[in-house]
Structure formats: C-alpha cells, structure tokens
N, C-alpha and C positions, 0 to 999 in steps of 0.2 A: 609077647604077642603084639602089643601096641607098636613096638618099633617096626615089626615086619609090615603091619598094616599101614603105618604112617609112611614107610618107604614106598609101598605099593601105591598108596593114594597120591603121593607126590609124583611118581612116574606116570600114573594113569591120568591125573589132572593135567599134566604137561602135554601129554599126547592129545587129550581132548581139546586143549587150548590151541595147539598147533593146527589140528585138523579143522577146528572151527574158524580160525583165522584164514586158513587156506581156502575154505569154502567161501568166506566173505570176499576175499581177494579175487577169487575166480568169478564170482557173480559180478563184482565191480568191473573187472576187466572185460567180461563178456558184454556188459552194457555199454561200456565206452567203445569197444571195438565195433559193435553194431551201429552206434550213433555216428561214429566217424566214417564208417562205410556209407551210411545214408547221406552224410554231408558231402562226401566225395562224389557220390552219384549225382546229387543235386548241383554241385558246382560244375561238373563236366556236362551235364545235360543242359544247363542254363548258360552255356558260353554264348556271348552276344555276337561273336564274329562268325558263327556258323553260316556258311553260304546257303542261300535259299534255293538250293537245287534239290531235286528228288533224291539223288544218291546220298547227299549229306543228311537229309532228313531220315532216310532209310537207315543209314549207319548209326545215327543217334538213337533211333528206335530199337535197332538190334542191340546196341550197347545197353540201353535201359532194360530191355528184356533179359539180357545176359546178366547184368549186374543185379537185377531184382532176384533172379534165380539164385545167384551166389549168396546174396543177402539172406534170403529165406532158408537156404541150406545151412548157412552158418548159424542162424538163429535156432534151427531145429537141432543141429548137432550140439550146440552149446546148451540148450535146454535139457537134452538127454544126458549130457555129461554132468550137469548140475544135479539132476535127479539121481544119477548113479553115485555121485559124491555124497549126497545126503543119505542115501540108503547105506552106503559104506560107513558113514559116521554113526548112524543109528545102530548098525550091526556091531560096530566096535564098542559102543557104549554098553550094549547088552553083554558082550563078551567080557568087558572089564568088570561089570557087576558080577557075573558068574565067577570070574577069576578071583575077585575079592572075597567072595563067599568061600571058595575053595581054600584060599590062603587062611582065612579065619578058622575054618573047620580043621585044617591041618595043624594050625597053631594050637588049637584046643586039644586035639588028639595027642600031640607031642608034649604038651605042658605037664601032664601028670608023670610022664616018663622022666622028665628032667628033675622033678622034685623028689623022686625016690632015691 
C-alpha cells in the first residue's frame, strides 16, 4: 500500500508544484505587462515634439483615452484569469485529496485478498 500512495503522492505533488509555478509566473507576467503598457503610454503621451495645434492635442487625448481603455480591459481580463487559475488550483487540490483517500481505501480493501 505504501508504494501505491508514495507513487500517487509523487505525481500529485509534482502537479501541484507545476500549477503553483504556473500561477506565480502568470501573476508576474501580468504585472510586468501592465507596467510596460503604462510606461509605453506615458512615453508616447509625453513626446516633446508634439505640435501645439488643436488637432495634435486632440489626437494625443484620443490616444490616451483609447490606451487607458485597453489598459483597464487588460487588467480586468488578467485579474479574472488569475482568479480562475486560483480556483482551478484549489479544485485540483481537493480532487487530489479525494483521490488519495480512494487509493488508500482500495489498497486496504485489496490487502486482505492478497494475504489469503
């Protein structure tokens, strides 16, 4: 029985580790992506050679509004994706615990049959 549970634990712990690393990486990438988008917006908005004519100012304002909308949408989508990933990880952990219990019980049930 111990061999079966040890094997199951090794596989389950590897899956947990991979999913945990994936979530951490996803969070880091999301943060970096949003920070870089903000820096890009600031650099484009602050161009020193923008002509002081109404059309140029209007174009910069339209760009800022559009870029802010894209940035906010990216943040909202990223936040929801992270919540979904966290929920998925929690569900997987619960399922692994249930599966471990099932394997343990099956091993106990079959153990007397092997000794006869």
